[in-house]
GUKOL-52244 format. One line per 10 residues: number of its first residue (from 1); for each residue y negated, z, x negated of N, C-alpha, C, CB. Coordinates in pm, whole numbers, padded with zeros to 5 digits, m for minus. Glycine has a CB too. Example, Ala and Ser with C-alpha at 12.3 -4.5 7.8 and 13.67 -1.06 7.14 Angstrom:
<recs>
1	00569:00780:m01319:00450:00780:m01230:00330:00780:m01320:00447:00905:m01131 ~ 00225:00708:m01285:00106:00714:m01367:m00003:00787:m01290:00060:00572:m01408
</recs>
This chain:
<recs>
1	02780:m00725:m10182:02712:m00837:m10236:02569:m00838:m10182:02786:m00968:m10203 ~ 02478:m00816:m10260:02339:m00815:m10217:02262:m00924:m10288:02275:m00679:m10244 ~ 02135:m00914:m10270:02048:m01009:m10339:02054:m00981:m10487:01903:m01002:m10289 ~ 02038:m01084:m10559:02028:m01064:m10703:01882:m01039:m10736:02084:m01188:m10783 ~ 01857:m01014:m10860:01720:m00990:m10905:01634:m01112:m10875:01716:m00957:m11057 ~ 01685:m01229:m10889:01611:m01351:m10863:01573:m01361:m10715:01692:m01474:m10905 ~ 01663:m01325:m10626:01635:m01327:m10483:01523:m01232:m10447:01760:m01292:m10405 ~ 01520:m01112:m10507:01413:m01015:m10482:01280:m01069:m10533:01445:m00880:m10549 ~ 01285:m01132:m10649:01160:m01188:m10706:01105:m01299:m10617:01185:m01243:m10848 ~ 01191:m01380:m10558:01148:m01487:m10470:01083:m01429:m10345:01266:m01578:m10433
11	01140:m01324:m10289:01083:m01260:m10170:00946:m01202:m10203:01178:m01149:m10116 ~ 00934:m01131:m10316:00804:m01074:m10355:00702:m01184:m10384:00821:m00984:m10479 ~ 00746:m01294:m10444:00655:m01404:m10472:00603:m01466:m10342:00725:m01511:m10558 ~ 00690:m01491:m10246:00650:m01550:m10119:00556:m01454:m10046:00774:m01582:m10032 ~ 00588:m01325:m10046:00502:m01226:m09981:00365:m01222:m10047:00567:m01087:m09985 ~ 00359:m01227:m10181:00230:m01223:m10250:00149:m01350:m10224:00251:m01203:m10401 ~ 00214:m01465:m10209:00143:m01589:m10177:00085:m01580:m10035:00238:m01711:m10189 ~ 00160:m01523:m09941:00110:m01507:m09804:m00010:m01413:m09802:00222:m01454:m09711 ~ m00001:m01300:m09873:m00112:m01204:m09878:m00234:m01268:m09945:m00071:m01076:m09955 ~ m00213:m01340:m10055:m00324:m01406:m10124:m00389:m01510:m10032:m00274:m01473:m10254
21	m00311:m01583:m09958:m00367:m01682:m09864:m00449:m01615:m09755:m00256:m01764:m09800 ~ m00401:m01502:m09704:m00476:m01430:m09600:m00607:m01376:m09656:m00391:m01315:m09543 ~ m00603:m01319:m09776:m00725:m01265:m09838:m00824:m01376:m09866:m00690:m01189:m09969 ~ m00776:m01490:m09917:m00868:m01600:m09945:m00927:m01656:m09816:m00796:m01712:m10023 ~ m00852:m01655:m09707:m00905:m01698:m09578:m01016:m01608:m09531:m00794:m01702:m09474 ~ m01001:m01476:m09548:m01106:m01382:m09512:m01230:m01407:m09598:m01056:m01236:m09528 ~ m01212:m01425:m09728:m01326:m01451:m09817:m01399:m01580:m09779:m01279:m01459:m09963 ~ m01325:m01683:m09743:m01388:m01809:m09702:m01468:m01789:m09574:m01281:m01919:m09683 ~ m01412:m01716:m09478:m01483:m01692:m09352:m01612:m01614:m09376:m01393:m01617:m09252 ~ m01604:m01510:m09459:m01723:m01429:m09491:m01826:m01514:m09565:m01684:m01305:m09576
31	m01782:m01595:m09659:m01874:m01681:m09734:m01943:m01782:m09643:m01799:m01755:m09846 ~ m01871:m01841:m09551:m01931:m01936:m09458:m02033:m01868:m09368:m01822:m02004:m09374 ~ m02002:m01746:m09324:m02095:m01670:m09241:m02222:m01638:m09318:m02029:m01541:m09190 ~ m02209:m01595:m09442:m02326:m01566:m09525:m02408:m01691:m09552:m02283:m01502:m09657 ~ m02342:m01801:m09576:m02412:m01926:m09602:m02497:m01966:m09481:m02312:m02038:m09636 ~ m02439:m01955:m09362:m02514:m01987:m09240:m02633:m01895:m09221:m02423:m01980:m09119 ~ m02613:m01766:m09248:m02722:m01669:m09233:m02834:m01698:m09332:m02670:m01527:m09253 ~ m02799:m01724:m09457:m02902:m01755:m09558:m02976:m01884:m09524:m02838:m01768:m09697 ~ m02904:m01982:m09470:m02968:m02107:m09434:m03067:m02086:m09319:m02863:m02212:m09395 ~ m03030:m02007:m09219:m03121:m01977:m09108:m03246:m01904:m09158:m03050:m01891:m09001
41	m03227:m01806:m09244:m03342:m01732:m09297:m03431:m01821:m09383:m03294:m01612:m09379 ~ m03371:m01911:m09459:m03449:m02002:m09543:m03532:m02097:m09456:m03357:m02083:m09636 ~ m03476:m02144:m09346:m03551:m02232:m09256:m03668:m02158:m09191:m03459:m02289:m09147 ~ m03645:m02032:m09150:m03755:m01954:m09093:m03863:m01927:m09196:m03703:m01821:m09036 ~ m03823:m01897:m09320:m03920:m01873:m09426:m03998:m02000:m09457:m03850:m01822:m09552 ~ m03932:m02114:m09458:m04000:m02241:m09482:m04105:m02268:m09375:m03898:m02357:m09487 ~ m04069:m02244:m09249:m04165:m02262:m09140:m04283:m02168:m09156:m04097:m02238:m09004 ~ m04254:m02044:m09193:m04362:m01946:m09212:m04454:m01986:m09326:m04303:m01806:m09240 ~ m04398:m02035:m09435:m04479:m02072:m09551:m04560:m02199:m09527:m04391:m02090:m09673 ~ m04510:m02287:m09440:m04581:m02411:m09413:m04684:m02397:m09300:m04483:m02520:m09379
51	m04690:m02281:m09237:m04785:m02256:m09128:m04888:m02157:m09179:m04714:m02202:m09000 ~ m05013:m02201:m09189:m05118:m02112:m09238:m05253:m02161:m09188:m05116:m02103:m09394 ~ m05348:m02069:m09181:m05482:m02104:m09138:m05580:m02010:m09208:m05496:m02095:m08984 ~ m05708:m02045:m09200:m05814:m01962:m09257:m05933:m01961:m09162:m05856:m02013:m09398 ~ m05999:m01846:m09155:m06125:m01835:m09080:m06234:m01869:m09180:m06145:m01689:m09016 ~ m06311:m01975:m09153:m06400:m02031:m09254:m06548:m02009:m09227:m06375:m02177:m09268 ~ m06583:m01909:m09148:m06723:m01881:m09118:m06795:m01822:m09239:m06735:m01785:m09000 ~ m06928:m01837:m09238:m07013:m01761:m09328:m07020:m01620:m09269:m07157:m01826:m09345 ~ m06974:m01517:m09340:m06967:m01383:m09281:m07103:m01321:m09249:m06893:m01293:m09373 ~ m07212:m01376:m09303:m07345:m01321:m09276:m07417:m01392:m09162:m07430:m01329:m09401
61	m07358:m01504:m09116:m07424:m01582:m09012:m07320:m01636:m08915:m07508:m01697:m09073 ~ m07291:m01559:m08812:m07193:m01601:m08712:m07268:m01671:m08599:m07109:m01479:m08658 ~ m07241:m01798:m08577:m07314:m01871:m08471:m07273:m01820:m08332:m07287:m02023:m08481 ~ m07365:m01837:m08239:m07335:m01799:m08101:m07404:m01896:m08006:m07378:m01653:m08072 ~ m07341:m01918:m07894:m07398:m02001:m07788:m07329:m01967:m07657:m07383:m02153:m07821 ~ m07403:m01979:m07549:m07351:m01957:m07414:m07277:m01824:m07400:m07258:m02070:m07376 ~ m07329:m01718:m07464:m07270:m01586:m07448:m07145:m01559:m07529:m07239:m01563:m07308 ~ m07118:m01643:m07629:m07000:m01623:m07713:m07033:m01644:m07860:m06887:m01718:m07670 ~ m06968:m01566:m07945:m06973:m01590:m08088:m06868:m01695:m08121:m06951:m01459:m08170 ~ m06898:m01779:m08220:m06808:m01888:m08256:m06752:m01863:m08396:m06881:m02026:m08250
71	m06620:m01865:m08405:m06551:m01853:m08534:m06473:m01982:m08556:m06457:m01727:m08538 ~ m06478:m02033:m08678:m06410:m02158:m08711:m06278:m02127:m08779:m06499:m02246:m08802 ~ m06172:m02185:m08727:m06037:m02163:m08778:m05985:m02297:m08830:m05941:m02105:m08667 ~ m05949:m02301:m08959:m05900:m02426:m09020:m05751:m02414:m09050:m05979:m02458:m09150 ~ m05677:m02517:m09014:m05534:m02522:m09043:m05517:m02566:m09189:m05458:m02621:m08945 ~ m05475:m02475:m09275:m05455:m02507:m09417:m05307:m02522:m09451:m05519:m02399:m09505 ~ m05222:m02517:m09349:m05079:m02537:m09369:m05041:m02681:m09346:m04999:m02446:m09276 ~ m04912:m02707:m09348:m04865:m02844:m09326:m04798:m02860:m09189:m04768:m02884:m09436 ~ m04795:m02755:m09109:m04740:m02762:m08973:m04853:m02758:m08871:m04641:m02646:m08947 ~ m04826:m02813:m08753:m04921:m02804:m08643:m04928:m02660:m08596:m04880:m02900:m08525
81	m05048:m02614:m08563:m05071:m02478:m08517:m05110:m02481:m08370:m05183:m02408:m08602 ~ m05040:m02404:m08288:m05071:m02397:m08145:m05181:m02292:m08126:m04944:m02362:m08060 ~ m05291:m02333:m08062:m05406:m02244:m08041:m05417:m02209:m07894:m05537:m02309:m08093 ~ m05376:m02091:m07857:m05392:m02044:m07720:m05392:m01892:m07721:m05280:m02100:m07626 ~ m05427:m01834:m07609:m05427:m01688:m07599:m05284:m01632:m07600:m05499:m01643:m07472 ~ m05186:m01716:m07570:m05047:m01671:m07571:m04987:m01674:m07711:m04965:m01756:m07478 ~ m05034:m01762:m07798:m04977:m01773:m07932:m05062:m01708:m08040:m04956:m01918:m07967 ~ m05187:m01677:m08011:m05277:m01615:m08109:m05334:m01486:m08050:m05392:m01712:m08149 ~ m05334:m01382:m08130:m05392:m01255:m08091:m05512:m01227:m08180:m05288:m01139:m08100 ~ m05622:m01185:m08120:m05743:m01154:m08196:m05769:m01003:m08190:m05866:m01232:m08140
91	m05808:m00949:m08304:m05840:m00807:m08316:m05981:m00794:m08374:m05736:m00733:m08405 ~ m06061:m00706:m08319:m06190:m00671:m08377:m06182:m00525:m08417:m06310:m00697:m08276 ~ m06201:m00499:m08546:m06194:m00364:m08601:m06063:m00295:m08564:m06311:m00281:m08552 ~ m05954:m00369:m08563:m05822:m00314:m08536:m05788:m00297:m08390:m05811:m00184:m08602 ~ m05878:m00333:m08300:m05854:m00320:m08156:m05828:m00460:m08100:m05975:m00250:m08083 ~ m05718:m00474:m08029:m05684:m00604:m07973:m05785:m00643:m07866:m05541:m00602:m07913 ~ m05824:m00769:m07869:m05919:m00821:m07771:m05841:m00870:m07650:m06007:m00936:m07832 ~ m05891:m00838:m07532:m05829:m00885:m07409:m05826:m01038:m07408:m05906:m00832:m07285 ~ m05718:m01096:m07359:m05702:m01242:m07360:m05811:m01314:m07283:m05568:m01279:m07304 ~ m05872:m01247:m07189:m05978:m01313:m07111:m06112:m01315:m07187:m05996:m01242:m06976
101	m06119:m01246:m07302:m06244:m01236:m07376:m06256:m01338:m07490:m06259:m01097:m07432 ~ m06156:m01422:m07508:m06165:m01525:m07612:m06084:m01648:m07573:m06116:m01470:m07748 ~ m06123:m01761:m07631:m06050:m01886:m07608:m06081:m01983:m07722:m06087:m01948:m07470 ~ m05998:m02085:m07733:m06016:m02191:m07833:m06067:m02317:m07764:m05882:m02219:m07908 ~ m06127:m02405:m07843:m06175:m02531:m07786:m06067:m02640:m07789:m06297:m02579:m07862 ~ m05949:m02608:m07843:m05839:m02704:m07848:m05708:m02630:m07830:m05840:m02783:m07982 ~ m05602:m02703:m07794:m05472:m02640:m07774:m05382:m02647:m07896:m05402:m02703:m07658 ~ m05406:m02745:m07982:m05325:m02755:m08104:m05414:m02799:m08220:m05207:m02854:m08084 ~ m05373:m02759:m08336:m05452:m02781:m08456:m05363:m02843:m08561:m05515:m02649:m08507 ~ m05392:m02966:m08599:m05312:m03036:m08698:m05361:m03001:m08839:m05318:m03189:m08675
111	m05280:m03026:m08942:m05321:m02991:m09079:m05458:m03049:m09114:m05217:m03041:m09179 ~ m05539:m02966:m09179:m05675:m02998:m09225:m05778:m03010:m09112:m05674:m03126:m09302 ~ m05740:m02986:m08988:m05835:m02984:m08877:m05884:m02841:m08857:m05771:m03039:m08746 ~ m05990:m02827:m08779:m06036:m02693:m08746:m06063:m02681:m08597:m06163:m02657:m08826 ~ m06057:m02558:m08551:m06082:m02527:m08410:m06194:m02425:m08403:m05953:m02475:m08339 ~ m06254:m02417:m08287:m06355:m02316:m08263:m06295:m02207:m08176:m06482:m02378:m08196 ~ m06310:m02083:m08221:m06265:m01967:m08145:m06388:m01901:m08086:m06183:m01866:m08235 ~ m06394:m01893:m07954:m06508:m01833:m07885:m06470:m01692:m07841:m06552:m01921:m07763 ~ m06550:m01594:m07885:m06530:m01455:m07844:m06656:m01410:m07771:m06499:m01362:m07967 ~ m06638:m01357:m07652:m06751:m01315:m07567:m06838:m01212:m07641:m06700:m01256:m07433
121	m06970:m01232:m07634:m07066:m01146:m07705:m07046:m00997:m07679:m07206:m01183:m07665 ~ m07016:m00960:m07555:m07005:m00818:m07521:m06889:m00749:m07592:m06990:m00802:m07372 ~ m06797:m00827:m07648:m06683:m00771:m07719:m06724:m00719:m07857:m06572:m00876:m07733 ~ m06832:m00775:m07913:m06873:m00742:m08050:m07015:m00686:m08047:m06865:m00868:m08143 ~ m07035:m00570:m08107:m07168:m00509:m08115:m07231:m00545:m08249:m07160:m00353:m08097 ~ m07356:m00503:m08270:m07421:m00530:m08398:m07358:m00443:m08506:m07574:m00503:m08389 ~ m07366:m00491:m08631:m07312:m00417:m08745:m07200:m00493:m08813:m07262:m00282:m08700 ~ m07127:m00421:m08900:m07017:m00479:m08975:m06888:m00471:m08892:m06999:m00407:m09112 ~ m06812:m00579:m08895:m06688:m00584:m08819:m06582:m00660:m08898:m06711:m00652:m08682 ~ m06458:m00644:m08854:m06345:m00716:m08911:m06275:m00791:m08799:m06247:m00621:m08985
131	m06264:m00923:m08815:m06187:m01005:m08722:m06054:m01035:m08788:m06264:m01137:m08683 ~ m05947:m01004:m08718:m05813:m01037:m08765:m05750:m01125:m08659:m05726:m00909:m08793 ~ m05705:m01242:m08701:m05642:m01336:m08609:m05498:m01356:m08652:m05720:m01472:m08606 ~ m05405:m01333:m08560:m05262:m01348:m08588:m05210:m01461:m08500:m05183:m01213:m08561 ~ m05144:m01558:m08564:m05095:m01676:m08492:m04943:m01684:m08502:m05160:m01806:m08548 ~ m04890:m01796:m08460:m04745:m01819:m08462:m04689:m01799:m08602:m04712:m01959:m08411 ~ m04561:m01770:m08610:m04490:m01743:m08735:m04551:m01625:m08810:m04491:m01866:m08823 ~ m04623:m01542:m08740:m04683:m01420:m08796:m04782:m01447:m08909:m04575:m01327:m08846 ~ m04840:m01567:m08913:m04943:m01592:m09013:m05074:m01533:m08960:m04958:m01745:m09044 ~ m05157:m01488:m09051:m05279:m01420:m09011:m05388:m01441:m09115:m05253:m01271:m08990
141	m05512:m01416:m09072:m05625:m01417:m09162:m05726:m01316:m09111:m05688:m01560:m09173 ~ m05806:m01267:m09204:m05905:m01164:m09171:m06041:m01208:m09223:m05864:m01025:m09232 ~ m06144:m01178:m09145:m06283:m01206:m09184:m06364:m01080:m09161:m06343:m01328:m09103 ~ m06432:m01034:m09265:m06526:m00923:m09252:m06665:m00988:m09238:m06519:m00822:m09378 ~ m06735:m00953:m09129:m06860:m01021:m09099:m06964:m00922:m09048:m06837:m01133:m08997 ~ m07087:m00972:m09037:m07199:m00890:m08990:m07264:m00958:m08870:m07304:m00869:m09103 ~ m07292:m00878:m08769:m07370:m00924:m08653:m07503:m00849:m08658:m07293:m00899:m08516 ~ m07612:m00923:m08658:m07745:m00860:m08664:m07816:m00866:m08532:m07831:m00926:m08770
</recs>
């Protein structure tokens, strides 16, 4: 006396329900993990897109005083921008400027405000140059200018 056909079908049905439940549990776990990852990336992208600035100097007339050239940096994003040698890197013609050779006149820059970036005169020679400033969230701007 063994199982009848109905008994075998019940065993296979229960086994298939258990397997389907396990597979759906794995899919739910993977989906939740992907959702969290996409949400984190979207938040980082939102921060990056809302943080922006522009160098607003006249490229033919860079002001200077007290042994430094002055570059004006305007916050055109909607987030506050931290202005320091630790959060902003300056490059002249692709060469990084030593942190002791430049400074800002303020520590933070709110939307629509501007800061003054002072770069020591000896860092820049006469002629055509490119200033590239990279700030937090990897936002950057470039200015091609002339020193006469």
